[in-house]
C-alpha positions in Angstrom: 0.0 0.0 0.0 2.9 2.4 0.7 4.3 1.8 -2.7 1.0 2.8 -4.3 0.9 6.0 -2.1 4.5 6.7 -3.1 3.7 6.2 -6.8 0.7 8.6 -6.6 2.7 11.1 -4.7 5.5 11.0 -7.3 3.2 11.3 -10.3 1.3 14.2 -8.7 4.3 16.1 -7.5 6.3 16.2 -10.7 4.3 19.2 -12.1 4.2 20.4 -15.6 6.8 21.8 -17.9 6.0 24.9 -20.0 8.7 24.1 -22.5 7.1 21.0 -23.9 7.3 20.1 -27.6 4.2 19.2 -29.7 4.3 16.1 -31.8 3.0 16.3 -35.3 0.0 14.1 -36.0 0.4 12.1 -39.2 -3.3 11.1 -39.5 -6.4 13.1 -38.8 -9.1 11.1 -36.9 -12.6 12.2 -36.3 -13.1 12.2 -32.5 -16.9 12.1 -32.9 -16.5 8.3 -33.5 -16.7 7.8 -29.7 -13.9 5.2 -29.6 -11.2 7.6 -28.6 -9.5 7.9 -25.2 -7.0 10.5 -24.0 -4.7 11.1 -21.1 -2.4 13.8 -20.0 1.2 13.4 -18.6 2.8 16.5 -17.2 6.2 15.1 -16.5 8.2 15.7 -19.7 10.6 12.8 -19.3 7.8 10.3 -18.7 5.7 11.8 -21.5 8.6 11.5 -24.0 9.3 7.9 -23.0 5.7 6.9 -23.4 5.5 8.5 -26.8 8.7 6.7 -27.8 7.3 3.4 -26.6 4.0 4.0 -28.5 5.9 4.6 -31.7 8.0 1.5 -31.1 4.9 -0.6 -30.5 3.3 1.0 -33.7 0.3 2.2 -31.7 -1.8 4.9 -33.4 -1.8 8.0 -31.2 -1.7 11.8 -31.6 -1.3 14.8 -29.4 -3.9 17.5 -28.9 -3.7 21.2 -28.5 -4.1 20.9 -24.7 -1.1 18.6 -24.5 -3.1 15.4 -24.0 -2.4 12.2 -25.9 -5.3 10.6 -27.7 -5.5 7.0 -28.8 -8.0 4.4 -30.0 -9.7 2.7 -27.1 -9.0 -0.7 -28.6 -5.3 -0.1 -27.7 -6.1 0.8 -24.1 -4.7 -2.2 -22.4 -1.4 -2.0 -24.3 -1.1 1.7 -23.5 -1.8 1.0 -19.8 0.9 -1.6 -19.8 3.4 0.8 -21.5 2.5 3.6 -19.1 2.9 1.5 -16.1 6.3 0.2 -17.3 7.6 3.7 -18.1 6.4 5.1 -14.7 7.9 2.3 -12.7 11.2 2.5 -14.5 11.2 6.3 -13.9 10.5 5.7 -10.2 13.3 3.1 -9.9 15.8 5.5 -11.6 15.0 8.3 -9.3 
């Protein structure tokens, strides 16, 4: 339980970085389809690692104007696994 509290504390305490870079979307997808999810990562290092892993895994994703990352809900489990791995490796490094 303490590990989960530590994980939440680390994720919430990293803050945001105003010097983030926007990724260019290669494909335009109509969000009205209803099968789109999105999440926001404020830590630049974690965000860049997640984006790199999504590209490596060939998972379709794109960034929005508000800094969030959108994806197809059918890829949700894979994205959760990638996010968990990246966050745990970040915590173990720091």
